[in-house]
Every structure is written in structure tokens, then in C-alpha cells.
C-alpha positions in Angstrom: -53.0 48.3 171.9 -53.6 49.2 175.6 -50.1 49.5 177.8 -51.1 49.7 181.6 -48.4 50.8 184.4 -49.2 50.5 187.8 -48.1 52.4 191.0 -48.3 53.4 194.3 -47.4 50.1 196.1 -45.2 49.9 199.2 -44.9 48.9 202.7 -47.4 50.0 205.3 -48.7 49.1 208.7 -51.8 47.5 209.4 -54.6 50.1 209.6 -52.8 52.2 207.1 -53.6 53.3 203.6 -52.3 53.6 200.1 -53.4 54.8 196.7 -52.6 52.8 193.6 -52.5 54.3 190.2 -52.8 52.6 186.9 -52.0 54.8 184.0 -53.3 53.7 180.6 -51.9 54.5 177.2 -52.1 53.4 173.7 -55.3 52.8 172.2 -57.6 54.0 174.8 -61.3 55.0 174.1 -62.5 55.3 177.7 -60.8 54.8 180.9 -63.7 52.8 182.0 -63.9 49.0 182.1 -60.8 48.4 184.0 -60.4 45.8 186.8 -57.9 45.2 189.5 -56.5 42.1 190.6 -54.1 40.7 193.2 -52.1 37.9 193.6 -50.5 36.9 197.2 -47.5 34.6 197.2 -48.9 31.1 196.5 -52.3 31.9 195.8 -54.2 32.4 192.5 -54.7 35.9 191.2 -58.1 37.5 192.5 -60.5 40.0 191.5 -60.5 43.2 193.5 -62.5 45.7 191.9 -63.9 46.9 188.8 -64.6 50.2 187.0 -67.4 49.4 184.6 -68.1 50.6 181.2 -70.8 52.8 182.4 -68.5 54.2 185.0 -69.9 52.5 188.1 -67.7 50.4 190.6 -67.8 46.7 191.8 -65.9 45.4 194.6 -64.9 42.1 196.0 -66.5 41.4 199.4 -63.1 41.3 201.1 -62.3 44.7 200.2 -65.8 46.4 199.9 -65.9 49.6 202.1 -62.3 49.8 202.5 -61.1 50.2 199.0 -62.4 53.0 196.8 -62.0 53.3 192.8 -61.8 56.6 191.0 -60.5 57.7 187.9 -59.1 60.8 186.1 -60.2 60.5 182.3 -57.6 63.5 181.6 -54.8 61.4 182.6 -56.3 58.0 181.3 -55.6 56.7 185.1 -57.7 54.9 187.5 -57.0 54.8 191.3 -57.3 52.5 194.1 -57.8 54.0 197.4 -56.9 51.4 199.9 -57.9 52.1 203.5 -57.5 50.0 206.9 -55.5 47.8 205.3 -54.8 44.3 206.7 -51.9 41.9 206.3 -54.2 39.6 204.1 -53.9 42.5 201.7 -50.6 41.7 200.9 -50.2 40.9 197.4 -48.8 42.2 194.1 -51.7 44.3 192.5 -52.5 44.1 188.9 -54.6 46.5 186.7 -56.6 44.8 183.6 -57.8 46.5 180.6 -58.8 45.2 177.0 -57.4 41.9 178.1 -54.0 43.5 178.9 -52.0 43.6 182.2 -49.7 45.9 183.8 -46.6 44.7 185.6 -47.9 45.1 188.7 -47.2 46.8 192.3 -46.1 45.2 195.5 -48.3 46.0 198.4 -47.2 44.8 201.8 -49.0 45.3 205.0 -47.2 44.6 208.1 -49.1 43.5 211.4 
């Protein structure tokens, strides 16, 4: 089984930046094929970005240009660089791989 652990969340002012990490452990063949999602209070969980099985990246329109995925295969870790943060980016951010979810990390953007 795959275990995922997110980190890097916090409180930041609008326009600021954060880097989230998702460290994978367990039965990992490739760090690729991992998705990031977020859930704001009172809203459904929504997709944010995906590192595809081929290593390419895909982003939701709401974060395109502002967010960037990268990975470190040696550390089995995927990073989500978040720039120009907006209050509407406030949410708990989760990574997902092979149907498994991490515990999430809170991101709060103040106006």
C-alpha cells in the first residue's frame, strides 16, 4: 500500500507563496501519477493539479500559471509551488496516489 504525507501548509498573506510537499512511502514504483486536491470549508473537494504517469503536469484553470508541480524521485516526493496566493486558495490541500489520500495540510491566505 501507498502512504502519503503532506506538509508545508500555513498562514500567508495574499500575494505570498508556499511550497507544499507530498511524501510517498510504501509500494511505490514511480512518484508520477499523483494528484493534488483541495477542500475549502463548506465546499466539495476539488482537483488542483496532476503529475501524470508520463511526468507531464496538468493544472486546474483556477491555479494555472500560479501553481507549479515538481518532483524528486529520490525522495519519492512531489512539490506544489504556490505563488500569488489569493484568499480563495484557502483550503485543506490533499495529495492522492493509487486511490490513497494523505491527511491534508491547511493553507490559509489572508486578505
